[in-house]
C-alpha positions as CSV (number, residue, x, y, z in Angstrom):
1,A,-0.8,-14.1,28.8
2,R,1.8,-14.4,26.2
3,D,3.5,-11.2,25.1
4,T,2.4,-11.3,21.4
5,A,4.1,-7.9,20.8
6,A,7.5,-9.7,21.4
7,L,6.6,-11.9,18.3
8,L,5.9,-8.9,16.0
9,P,8.4,-7.9,13.3
10,Y,8.2,-4.4,14.8
11,E,9.2,-2.5,17.9
12,I,6.0,-1.2,19.5
13,Q,6.4,2.2,21.1
14,E,3.6,3.8,23.2
15,L,3.5,7.5,22.5
16,A,0.3,8.4,24.5
17,P,-2.9,6.6,25.6
18,G,-4.3,5.1,22.4
19,V,-1.4,6.3,20.2
20,W,1.4,4.0,19.4
21,A,4.0,3.4,16.7
22,A,5.1,0.2,14.9
23,L,8.8,0.9,14.3
24,Q,10.8,-1.1,11.8
25,P,13.9,-2.9,13.1
26,A,16.9,-0.5,13.0
27,A,18.4,-2.2,10.0
28,L,15.3,-1.6,7.9
29,R,14.5,2.0,8.9
30,F,16.0,3.4,5.7
31,H,14.2,0.9,3.5
32,D,10.7,0.7,5.0
33,S,8.4,3.2,6.7
34,N,7.1,3.0,10.3
35,S,3.4,3.1,11.0
36,L,1.5,5.2,13.5
37,V,-1.7,3.8,15.0
38,I,-4.3,6.1,16.6
39,E,-7.3,4.6,18.4
40,T,-10.4,6.9,18.5
41,D,-14.0,6.4,19.5
42,Q,-15.0,6.4,15.9
43,G,-12.4,3.8,14.8
44,V,-8.7,3.3,14.3
45,V,-6.5,5.6,12.1
46,V,-3.4,4.0,10.6
47,I,-0.7,6.2,9.0
48,D,1.3,4.5,6.2
49,S,1.0,0.8,5.3
50,Q,4.6,-0.3,4.5
51,T,5.9,-2.7,1.8
52,D,5.4,-6.3,2.9
53,P,1.8,-7.5,3.2
54,A,2.8,-10.4,5.5
55,K,4.3,-7.9,8.1
56,V,1.3,-5.6,7.8
57,E,-1.0,-8.6,8.4
58,A,0.8,-9.1,11.7
59,L,0.4,-5.4,12.5
60,S,-3.4,-5.6,11.6
61,A,-3.7,-8.5,14.0
62,E,-1.9,-6.6,16.7
63,I,-4.4,-3.7,16.3
64,R,-7.3,-6.2,16.7
65,R,-5.6,-7.6,19.8
66,R,-5.3,-4.1,21.4
67,T,-8.7,-2.7,20.5
68,D,-12.2,-3.8,19.4
69,R,-12.4,-0.6,17.3
70,P,-12.0,-1.4,13.5
71,V,-9.5,0.3,11.3
72,R,-11.6,3.0,9.6
73,W,-8.9,5.3,8.0
74,V,-5.6,4.6,6.4
75,I,-3.6,7.8,5.6
76,N,-0.8,7.6,3.0
77,T,1.7,10.4,3.6
78,H,3.7,9.6,0.5
79,W,3.4,7.7,-2.8
80,R,6.4,5.5,-2.4
81,G,5.9,1.7,-1.9
82,D,7.0,1.7,1.7
83,H,4.0,4.0,2.5
84,V,1.3,2.5,0.2
85,Q,2.0,-1.1,-0.9
86,S,0.1,-2.9,1.8
87,N,-3.1,-0.8,1.7
88,E,-4.8,-3.9,0.4
89,V,-4.3,-5.7,3.8
90,Y,-6.5,-3.1,5.5
91,R,-9.0,-3.1,2.7
92,I,-9.5,-6.9,3.1
93,A,-9.5,-6.8,6.9
94,G,-12.2,-4.1,6.8
95,A,-14.2,-5.6,3.9
96,V,-17.9,-6.0,4.6
97,G,-20.1,-8.8,3.3
98,E,-17.3,-11.4,3.1
99,D,-18.9,-14.8,2.8
100,A,-17.8,-18.3,3.9
101,S,-16.0,-18.9,0.6
102,G,-13.6,-16.0,1.4
103,E,-14.9,-13.8,-1.3
104,R,-13.9,-10.2,-0.7
105,G,-16.5,-7.7,0.3
106,S,-16.8,-4.1,-0.8
107,G,-14.2,-2.8,1.6
108,E,-16.6,0.0,2.5
109,G,-15.4,-0.1,6.1
110,V,-12.0,1.5,5.4
111,S,-11.3,4.9,3.9
112,F,-8.0,5.7,2.3
113,L,-6.8,9.2,2.5
114,A,-4.0,10.8,0.4
115,H,-2.9,13.9,-1.5
116,A,-4.6,14.5,-4.8
117,T,-1.4,13.6,-6.7
118,W,-1.4,10.1,-5.2
119,W,-2.9,8.3,-8.2
120,D,-0.5,9.7,-10.8
121,D,2.5,9.2,-8.5
122,V,1.6,5.6,-7.7
123,Q,0.8,4.7,-11.3
124,N,3.8,6.4,-12.8
125,R,6.4,6.1,-10.1
126,A,5.6,3.5,-7.3
127,L,4.4,0.7,-9.5
128,P,7.3,0.9,-12.0
129,Q,9.7,0.9,-9.1
130,L,8.0,-2.2,-7.7
131,A,8.2,-3.9,-11.1
132,E,11.9,-3.2,-11.2
133,E,12.4,-4.5,-7.7
134,L,10.5,-7.7,-8.5
135,E,12.6,-8.3,-11.6
136,A,15.9,-7.7,-9.7
137,T,14.8,-10.0,-6.9
138,R,13.8,-12.7,-9.3
139,E,17.3,-12.5,-10.9
140,A,18.9,-12.6,-7.5
141,V,16.9,-15.7,-6.6
142,T,18.0,-17.4,-9.8
143,R,21.6,-16.7,-9.0
144,A,21.2,-17.9,-5.4
145,E,19.6,-21.2,-6.6
146,E,22.5,-21.7,-9.0
147,R,25.0,-21.2,-6.1
148,L,23.0,-23.6,-3.9
149,A,22.9,-26.3,-6.6
150,A,26.7,-25.9,-7.1
151,G,27.3,-25.8,-3.3
152,E,29.2,-22.6,-3.6
153,G,28.9,-19.3,-1.7
154,E,29.2,-15.8,-3.2
155,D,32.9,-16.0,-2.6
156,G,33.3,-19.2,-4.6
157,E,34.0,-21.2,-1.4
158,A,32.2,-24.5,-0.7
159,L,29.0,-24.1,1.4
160,S,28.8,-25.9,4.7
161,E,25.7,-27.9,5.5
162,D,24.5,-25.1,7.8
163,E,25.2,-22.5,5.1
164,S,23.3,-24.5,2.5
165,S,20.4,-24.8,4.8
166,E,20.4,-21.1,5.6
167,L,20.6,-20.2,1.9
168,A,17.8,-22.5,1.0
169,G,15.6,-20.9,3.7
170,R,16.4,-17.4,2.4
171,I,15.5,-18.5,-1.1
172,E,12.2,-19.9,0.0
173,R,11.3,-16.8,2.1
174,T,12.2,-14.5,-0.8
175,K,10.0,-16.6,-3.2
176,Q,7.1,-16.3,-0.8
177,R,7.6,-12.5,-0.6
178,L,7.8,-12.3,-4.4
179,E,4.5,-14.2,-4.7
180,R,2.8,-11.8,-2.3
181,L,4.1,-8.7,-4.0
182,A,3.4,-10.0,-7.6
183,G,-0.3,-10.2,-6.8
184,L,-0.4,-6.9,-5.0
185,E,-3.3,-4.4,-5.5
186,I,-3.0,-0.9,-4.1
187,P,-6.5,0.6,-3.5
188,P,-6.7,4.2,-4.6
189,P,-7.8,6.9,-2.1
190,T,-11.4,7.2,-1.3
191,L,-10.8,10.7,-0.1
192,S,-8.1,13.1,-1.4
193,F,-7.0,16.6,-0.6
194,T,-4.8,19.3,-2.1
195,D,-3.9,21.4,0.9
196,R,-5.2,20.1,4.1
197,L,-7.9,17.8,5.6
198,T,-9.1,17.7,9.2
199,L,-10.6,14.5,10.7
200,H,-12.8,15.5,13.7
201,L,-12.4,12.4,16.0
202,T,-12.6,11.9,19.7
203,W,-10.8,9.6,22.1
204,R,-11.7,9.2,25.8
205,G,-9.6,6.1,26.4
């Protein structure tokens, strides 16, 4: 069978039977969070959902490849975007009652857990940061498109054919990422806590 893990944008590290981490490439580990996946008899627990929905869709697919247990809980350890932005991926994947037209279900299959301050922090800190990031990225894309049209690199030197092709590819990938992030919804917690919360789950392998 093909090693699909080798195609993932993550390094998969097995920590214990049914417990594994999806680690960001080393170059991104200060810019995006890792995720922890715990398989239990009652369902899968995912800790932190990261920034890019496309990457988290790949992780969601890897979870389905590894276990027939659905993702039942997503725990956000922090309000920042690299911990909460792709919650929606799990809400959609766990939605119930989705019909053939692709209409989203109620999402009752997934519970989101976070500290009681989550809502205020996401609204007043995470979403404004995301808006600033999107605006800065749009401006960077505009500058890159201008360089591409002029055939010049950032250093003012003429771009080779390969360099032009590589720049055009980066511009297109960035536009796609902008489109994904611009339509982002971040589901609020379905269960919050102020001090501690214990999930009583079992795992027999």
